[in-house]
Structure formats: structure tokens, C-alpha cells
N, C-alpha and C positions, 0 to 999 in steps of 0.2 A: 692250173699250175700255181703253186705258191711262190711268190717272188720274195726275195730277201728285202731288207730295208736299207736305208742309207746310214753309213757309219759316220755320223756327225756329232760333235760334242755339243752343238747348239743348233736347233732347227731355225732356219731363217723364217721370218714372218711372211705370210702370204702377200701383204701389201708391199713389202720391200722387194720381193723377187718378181712380181708381175708388173712393176713399173716399166714404162717404155725404156728400152735400152738404146745406147748410142750406137747407131748403125752406120756411122760415117766410114767405118772400116769393118770388113767382115773378118772377125777374129775367130780363128779355128783353134780349138784346144784338143790336143792329143794326150790322153792320160793312160800310161801303160808302162809296165816294167820290162817288157820284151819288145824291142823295136820290130823284129821280124814277125813274131807270132801275132802281135797286135795290129799289124798292117801299116807300119810307119811309112813304108815306101809309097803306098797308095795315098796316104795323107799328104806327103810331100808333093807328089805328082798332082794331087788335087789343087793344092796351093798354087802351083805353077800354072795350071790351066785357068784358074780364076784370075790370076794376074795377066795372063795372056789375053783374057777376055775383057781387060780394061777395068777389072774390079780391084779396088784397094783392099788388099787382104794380107793377113799375117797368120803365122802358125806358131803356137807355143807347144813345145814338146816337154812334158813333165813326167818324170818317173824313170827315164832311161836316157841314154846317149846314142844318137845315130852313129852308124859305122864311120870309120875314118874316111875322110874324103867326101862324105855326104853333108852338104851345107847349102844354105840359101840365105840371101841377105834379109829376107823377111821371116826368118825362123829364129825363135828364142828357145834355148835349151835350159831346162831346170832339171838337173840329174835326179834329184830326190827331194821330197818334202815329207817330213814326219808329222803325222797327225798327233803324236804324243807331245810335240813341242808347240806350245801356244802360238809362238811367233810364226813358225812354219805353217801351222794349221790356218792361221789368219791369211797367210799368203795364198794358200790353196783356195780358201773361201773367196778371196779377191779375184782369183782367176775364174772361178765358177760364176761370179757375179758379172764380170766384165766381158766374158766370151760371148760369141754369137751362136756358135754350134760346138758341140762335142763331136769330134770325128774319130771313130774307132772301127776301122775295117778289119776287125779281128778274124784270124783264121780259125780259131777254136776257143770257145768259152762255155762254161757251164751255166752260170747265172751271174753275170757281171754286176757287182754292186755299184760300180761307177755310174751306170745308167740311172740307178735310183737316186744317187747323189746329185746328178745333173738335173733330174726332174724336180728335186727339192728346191733347186734354184731357178726353176722355170727355164732351164737351158735345153733346147731341143738336141736330140742325139741323132747322128747319121752313122749307121753301123751296117756291117755285113750280116745277112740273114743266115746265121750258122749257129749250131749248138743251141744253147739256152737263150740266145739273144731275143728270139721271137717271143719268149715268155715275159720279157721286160719292156721291150720297145714296141709300141703299138703305132702302126702307120697312121699319120695324121693326128695323133694324140700327143705323144711325147717325143716324136721324131719320125724317122723313116728308116726302113731296112732296104739294103741293096742286095740283089741276087748274088750268090757266091761267085758266079763266073764273071761278074762284071768288074771292070777296072776303074781307074780314076775318072775316066770320062763320064761314067754314070754318076759318080759322087759329085763331080763338079756341076753337071747339068741339074741335079736335084737341088743342090745348094743355090745355084743361080735362080732357079724357079721360085724357091721359097724366099730367098733373100730379096729378090726383086719385087715381091708382092708384100708390102709392109703390113697390110691388114692380115694376110695369111700368116705371116711370121708372128705377129702379135698374138693371134688366136692360139698358135702352136705353143707359145710360151705359157699362156694361161692354162691350156689343157694339160701341158706337161706337169705343171704344179698340181693341178687337180688330180692327175694320175698318181702323183706321189701321195697326196692326202688320202686317196681312195684305197690304194693297194701296195704302194712301194715304200712302206714304212714298217718298222718292226712290230708296232701294235697290230697292224693288219695281218702281218705274218703270224703273230701269236694267236689271233682269233681264228685264222684259217687252219692253223695246225691243231688247235683245240677241236674244231669241228671234225677234222679228219680222224683224230684219235677217238672222239666220241662215237663216230660212225663205225669204228672198228670194234669197240668194246660193248656196243649196245646191240 
């Protein structure tokens, strides 16, 4: 399967993104324009389970607004960031740099580019194994997939396991960036598409 690339105005350097992250707080990033379809409820429940387990954790919701009445003291909501605006794009970049995990328990997706962007920043993705997610997120490489029938408990357990093993987490950040360089960029997509087209016409 050909994966899309990251839609970034400027590619971060390898050295910049694989540097050790501040892990004093487990910072979850939820990037999605549809709270329900992208699994916002599970992301919020995961945050609560982590805090119940004694983990200092917080969740940033970017791209949408949770339903009325849905809130948590450790949740920050950023309704929208435009990549066309340099200031807003820089804020998105800052979120990708500072976060510990991208969490996206999406119910349906074809080929989410957000996972490519997370990998560009060495940010591991935790996602539901549905639709085209499996073609982008490789278990143990740039994140992990959770079975479609599983709920927040499975997400929280997975995050606890990885976050609690700093060497494992560090390796995951590095291999996430390597996955971006190997296949989750537009140059790789172009080469792959060319090979497919050549195989058809020859």
C-alpha cells in the first residue's frame, strides 16, 4: 500500500525531533475535525484512566470542540489551526514537538495524513485498527494499533506500558521518524506511484 506524505511547510530535522522529550507529563494530542468519528470520547476516557492510575497527564484537543458538557480540568481545546497561517502553523508544530503521543481512536479513515505528520516529528501514534490506519501505523515502529472492539482501557494500558519504559519509548520515537523518512513522505509516495504506473504500462 502506498502511504500519503506529511503536509508540512517545512520538514523538521532528524536531529531536532529525535532528541529526548520531556516526559514529566504524559501529553496526549488529539488531532481531528470530528469529535465523534475520530474517537474523542475514548481519548478523553483514556486521559481519565491515566490520571486515575496516578500518571500526570493532559490532553490537547485540536481541530474540533467536544460536545456541550464534555470537559476535564486537564483538557485544552484548540478549535482550529490553519496551516496556511504561519503563526497557526507554528503552533501546530509546537504541539507535535511537545506531545508524548498522538491518540486517534478513529472509527473510520481512509489514509490519515496526520499519522505521517506525527511520524515526521518522531511522535508515536496510538490509533484504532480500522480502515486505512494499518497502512500507515506499524506496531512497534511509529506507534500501535488497538483492536476496533476495544475501549479506553486498552488505550490506557498500552500508553502506560510504553510511557513507563523510557528506553522503549525513546526507540519508538526514533523508528517513527525513520518510518517517515522511509515511506511516509511525498517523495516516497511519488516513487511508489511511478513504479505502479510503470508496471501497468510495461
